[in-house]
N, C-alpha and C positions, 0 to 999 in steps of 0.2 A: 211838865213843861220841857224837861230835858229830853224826853222821848220825842216830843214834837220837833225840837231843834235837830235831833239826830235824823228824823225822817226827812227833813228838808236840807240836810247838809250833803255836800258831795260825798259819794259813796267810797271813793278810793283813798281818802286821806287817812294817814296813820292815826291822827287824833280821834277821828270818828270811830275807827276800829278799836282803839285803846279804850275809849269811853264805853263802847258796847261790851267789850270784854270785861271791863270793871263791873258793869251792871249785871253781868251773868255770874259773878262770883257768889259763892254760898253766903258770905257775910251780907252782901247787899240784898240778895233774894230774901234771906231771913228777916232782915230789917224791914223790908217793904211788906212782906207777908204777915209779919207779926205786929205791925203798928196798927193800933185800933183808933178809929175805924179804918178798915182797909179801903184804899182807893181802888175799887174793883176794876174800872177800865184800865187804869195804869198797871195794876197787877196782871191783868190779862195780857196786856201788850208785852210786859216784861217776861212773863212766863212763856209767851210764844217765841221768845228769843233763845230759850234754853232747850237742850237736848237731853238724852239719857244720862249724860255725865252729871247732870244736876239732880238726878233722882235721889241719891242718898240724902242730900240736904233738904229736898222737898219732903221726904219721909220724916226727917227730923222735925221740920216745921209742922207737918201734919200732926205729929204726936203731941206737940205742945200748944198748938193753936186752940184758943177757946172760942173763936168766932166761926159759926157755921158757914158763913159766906167765904171765909178764907179756906176752910177745909174743902168746900165744894170746888173752889178754884184749883186747889192743889190736886184734888182727885181727878178733875177733868184733864189737867195737864199730864198727870202720870198715866192715865188711861190712854191718852193720845200717843204716848211714847211706844206703845205696843209691846211686842214680845221681847224686845231687847232688855226690858226691865223686869220681866217675869222672874228670872232667877233671884234678883235682888229682893223682890217681894217674898218669895218662898224662904229665903235665908233669914229675913227679918221676922217672919211670922212667929216662930216659937218663943222668942224672948219679948215680944211686944205686949203691951197691956191689952186687955180684951177689946177696948174700943178701937185700937189700931188694928188688931187682928181682924175685926169685922171689916174694916176698910180694905185691908190687904186682900182678904178673901174676895171681897166685892171686885177689886181690881183684877185679881187673878181670873175671876169669873167672866170678865169682859175681854180677856185675851183670846185671840183666835186659837191658840194652842197653849197648853200648860207647859211649864218647864219639865224637861225629862225627869222622870222618877218622882214627881210631886204628886201627893195624894192629900186631899182635904179630910180624909177619914177620921183622923184623930180629933178634929175640931167638931165633928158631928155629934159628939157627946159633951160638948163644952157646957159649963153651968150657965153661961149667958146665952139667952135665946137668940139674939141677933147674930152671934158668932155661929151658932148651930145652923141657923137659917142660911147664912152665906156659904157655909161649908157644904150643906146639902145642895145648894144651888150649883156649886162648882162640881160636886160629885155627879149630879144629874147630867151634866154635859159629857161625862166620860162613859162610854159604852160599858166598860167593865165594872163601873161603880154605880150605875144607874139603879139597878134593883136594890142594892144595899142602901142607897140614899132613900128610896121610897120606903123601904122597910123601917129605917130609922125615923123618917118623918112621920109615918103612921103611928109609931109607938111613942111619939114625943108628948111631953106633958103640956106643951103650949098649943092651944087650939089653932093658932095661926100657922104653926109648922105642920100640924096635921092636915089642915086645909091645903097647904102648899103641896104636901105629899099626895093628897087625893087628886088635886088638879094635875099634877105631873103624871100620875098613873092614868088618869082619864084621857089626857092629851097624847099619851105615848111619848111625851117630852122628847 
């Protein structure tokens, strides 16, 4: 309801801008995103109002959210932020739990370019198959790591990863 009011309010007023600023704060974002069940349309509208400065708080919410719909909303918004948040993803990766590592690698894989110096190689041997899969996907996009990614995929214990490697080798990914 508040977002509807703001959409119809005069744009130039200080009150409108103050309220919009308040809605973009990490506290409000977290409250909206972690309230179950999440109001998906309202959360989408709210997330559309934030930029890369909100990425740390969104990553925090991603790590603790139990709702798949909420995680999907957060991932979509983070991916839309582009390369500006790539270095943040790379910095968060080593200390994150495996399920967040998987998501961070998936986000890095969607970026047009990886942060300078980043390599997903160390995650290609992770004990969790979904982390390995995402790491190999990132590596396949890097010309200097493509062959190593295929090699790792073909030697993986999980048949899905092996299939991924075979497909990548056959396509010339």
